[in-house]
N, C-alpha and C positions, 0 to 999 in steps of 0.2 A: 788559245792556239788550237788549230784544227787537229794537230797530232795528239794533244792531251785529250781532246774530245774523242778521238779515235780509240786511244788506250782505254779510257773510261767506258766507252761503248762496247769494246771487246769483252772487258771484264763483266760488265752488266749483262750483256747478251748471253755469255756462256754460263755464268753462275746463276743469273736470273732464270734462264731457261731450265737449268737443272733443278733449281728450287721449285719453280712453278709446276714441274711435272712430278713433284713428290719426293725429290731427292733430299737426303738428310745432310745438311751442311756440317753437322757435328763430326761425321766421318772424315770429311775433307780437312776440317780445321784441326782435328786431332792428329792427323798424319802430316799436316802441312810443314811443320817445322823441320822434322827429320828428313822428309823427302826433299825439301829445298836445300838442306845442307849437302845432300848427295848430288843433286842435279845442278843447282846453281854453283855450289863449290867446285864440283868436278868440271863444269863448263869454264869457270874462271881459271882453273888450273890448266885446262887445254889451251886457253889463251896465252898463258905464260909459257907453255911448252912451245907453242908455234911462233912466238914473237920475242924480240928483244925488249929491253926496257923502254926504249924510245917508241917502239911500235905499240906497246901496251898504253903508253901515255897518249898516243894519238887516238887510240880506240876510245879511251875515256873522254877525250875532247870531242870525238865524233858524236857522242850522245847529245852534246850541246848543239851540234850542227843540225841534228834531226829537228830540233825545235826552232832554231834561229832561221833556218832556210838558207838559200844561196846568198853569198856575200855581195854579188854584183846586182845592183838595182838598175832601173831604167835610166836614171841620170848618169850612171857610171859609163854606160855605152856612149852617150853623147859626149861626155868628158873625154873619153878615149879618142873619139873621132876628131874632136876639136884640137886635142893635144897633138895628134899626129899631123893634122892639117897645118897647124902653126909651125911645127918643126920642118915639114916638107917645104913650106913657104920660105923659111929661113935658109934651108939648103939650096933652094932654087935661086933666090934673089941675092943672098949674101955669101953663099959659098960654104964649103966644108969647114973652114977655119972658124967662122961665126957659129956654125952648128955645134962644133966641138965644145964651145963654152957651155952649152946646155947639157950635152950628153956625158961629159966627163965628170961633172959634179951636179947631178940633177937636183940635189937638195939645195943648191945655191942658184938654181935656174929660176928666173922670173916666170918662165912658161910653165915648167913643171909645178911650181909652187901654187899655181892657180887651180891645180887639180890634185888636192891632197890625198884623196882616196887612191888615185893611181900611184902617186909618189910613195905612199906607205906600203904598197904591195911590192916587196923586194923582187920576187920572180918576174912580175910583169914589167916593172921598171927596168930591170936588167935586160929583159928581152928587147924592149924598145931601144934602149941605149946601145946594146951590142949590135942590133941590126943596123941602126943608123951609122954606127962606127964601121961596120963592114961596108956599107954603101960609100961612106966617105973615103974608104981605101980602094975605091974603084971596083969593088966586086958588085957588078950591076946585072949579073945574070939572074933573072927572076926565078928560074927553076932551081938554081943552086941555093939562092937565098931562101926561097920557099922551103926547100928540103931541110936547110939548116934550122929554120924556125920550127918546122914540123917536128924535127928530132927533139928540139928543146921542149916543145909543148908536150910531146908524147912522154918524155921522161918525167916531167912534172905531173902529168895526168896519172901515170903509172904509180908514182909515189903517193899521190892524193887518194888513189883507189885502195891502197893497202888496208886502211881501217875498215872499209866496207867489206873487203874480202875476209878480214879477220873476224868481223862480226858474223858474216855468213858461215864461216867455219864453226863458230860457237853454236849458231842456230842449227847447223847440221848435226852437231854432236848431242844436242839436247834430247831428241827422241831416243837415241841409243842409251844415254845416261838414264833416261826415264825407265827404260827396260831394265837396266842394271838395278835401279832402286826397287822396281817391282819384284825382280827375282830375289833380291835380298829380303824383301817383305814376305815372299812366299816361303823362303827358307826359314824365316822366323816363325811363320805360321805352322810349318811342318814340324818344328821343334816343340810345338804345343798341340800335337795331334790329339792328345787325350782330353783336351778341353771340350766343353759343350759346344754344339753347333753354332749357337749365337755368338760365342766368343771367337770361334774360328772364322765365322762369317765376317765379323768386324775386322779381324786381322787381315784377311784376304782383301777386303774392301780397302783397307788402308794401303795394302801393297799396290793395288791397282791405281791408287792416287798418283804413284810415281810415274806410271805410263802416261796418265792424263797430263800431269804437270810438264813432263818432257815435251809432249806434242804441243801443248798450249803455249809454253814459252818459246818454242821454236817457230811455229807458224802464226801465233797470235801476237807476239811482241818483237823478239829479236830479229827474226827474218824480215818482217816489214821495215824495221829500223835500218837494217843493212841495205835494203832496196832503196830506202829514202836517201841514205848517205850517197849511194851510187848515183842516183838521179841528180842530186845536188852537185856533185863533182862534175858530172857530165854537163850540166847547165853552166857551171862556172868556167868550164873550158871554152865555152863559146866566145867569151870575151877575147881570149887569146887567138882563137881562130879568126875573129874579125880583124884583129891587128895584122895577122898574117895576110889576109886578103887585101888589106890596104897597102901593105908594103909591096906585095907582088904586083899589084896594079900600078903602083908608082914606078916600079922598075920596068914596066912595059910602056913607059913614057906617056902615061895618062896624066891629066892635070890633077892637082890635089883635090879639086872639087869632085871630079869624077871618081877618084880613089875613095873619097869619103862616101860617095853614093854606093860604090861597090861594097864597102864595109857595112853600110846601113842595111843593105838588102840581106846581109847574112845574119842580122840580129834576130833572135827569136821574136815571133809576132807579138807576144804579150809585152815585150820590152822594147819594141822597135819604135823609135820616134818617127813621126811623119816627115815627109819631105820638107814641108814648109817649116816645121819646128826645127829641123836640122839646119835649114838655111838661116833661120833666125839666130841660132846658136853660133853658127860660123861667122855671121856678120858681127855679132857682138864680140866674139873672140878676136876678130881681125881689127876691131877698133880699139882694143885694149893694148896698152903699152906692154911689150914683151920683155924688155930688158932695161927700161929706164932711159933709152936713147931715142925714143920716138914711137909712133904708133904704127901698127901693122896696117897695111893697105890692101 
């Protein structure tokens, strides 16, 4: 994984450069344990102070997100567009009553079951079903429905961003905690002021390791991890924004095919299926039986 390579590279560059210029690793290694207790332990305690138990658990899971990357892949965007296309076709051709069979119990829907990644994501599945339910109740104002969807998406995004903000809070605390560790080390050195210069020098050097570790952990590790989690959550939000674009286009009386194209245009370039690929997926989806009672046409 590129993130593991980055972490190894940061450690190698910092400590390798220090050693290459004549730095003594023994001083750092001697002080490392105690300084880490002060800095890392204090940082974890700030995390506990600033968050509840559920928030801390989400932060722990966020470390896995750093290495796994965004949940949604290229195929998931195509699946979303095919799913909404089929549901819009059902609504247009067979009416709200037939559509209700799919959105009331999506786990039993032959259409939803063809796209298991979408079905397994409870917030996304709920957004799709709730929006179609709103449309079936004759709320067809694209602006109001769009605002409703935006509010739901923003709420989820705000919740998803909490671990990134918590990690950034810890990263911001590390330099100050490093100074605390350094001050404690200086206090310890001053208590041994009668010792020979070489002993005092070693003690002061060990104290400065605290400042180094605080800055290193903040800007070399935890800060970049927080930025990575934020970027992942922002990318994952795009799938929800694509769904909103499709729905608002549908409520503007555009055909399902045009609605899908509007959604496709909003997909990030690296994940965007081509026009021809999307057309192929839609044709294949339309030929597949949706409910056991015939083929989509």
